[in-house]
N, C-alpha and C positions, 0 to 999 in steps of 0.2 A: 504494500500500500504506500503510495506517494503522499507526503504531507506537504501542504503549502501553508506557510505562516503569513498571516496578513500583515501588511505594513500600514494599511489604512483600515477603515471600517468594513470594507468589502472588496471583493475582486469579481470582475465579470466572468461569466462562464467561458467565453472564448479566450480570454486572457489566461484563465486557469488551465485550460487544455494545452495552450502553448507553453506555459511555464512548466508544466509537468512533462513536456516533450511528447505528448500524445498526438499532436498535430504540428506541422511545420509552419503554417501560415494562418493568418486571420481568415483568408478565403477558404482554406480547408476546414477551419473550425466552423465557419458559417454553413458550409455544405453538410458536414456530419450532424450538426445540431438541427438544421432544417429538415434533414432526412429522418429525424426521429431516432438517431442511433445513440443518443446520450441520455442518461438518466441522472436526475438530481433527487436525492433522498427517495430512491426507488420509483420515481415518477418520470415518464418521458418528458423531456424539456425541449421546446422548439425555439426558444428565444436565446440567441447568442449573447445578448446583453443582460441576461438574468444575473442579478446581484447575489453573490454567494457570501455568506457570513460564517463566522466560527460555528462549527458543528455540522455544516453541510457536507454531504458525501456525494461525489460525482463518479459515475461508472461509464466506461467506454471501452469497447473491445476487450472485455475481460480484465481491464485494469481499473483500479479504484484510487481516487484522490480524496483525501480528507482535508477540509479547511480548518485551520486552527488559528487562534489569536496569537 
């Protein structure tokens, strides 16, 4: 499980995917999110700009990202 530590109050979903190395570009993040391939807290998320806060868990292609303060 990859852990992302917040520097601010939140991180956007697309940024989190890039920070964890699960996608290479913002365009790729947009595509995988809009295609319904990403889950946030076990729910399919289709908004790349979704604000993630401490405690959120992101799943994509069998990988998990946890957001921590």
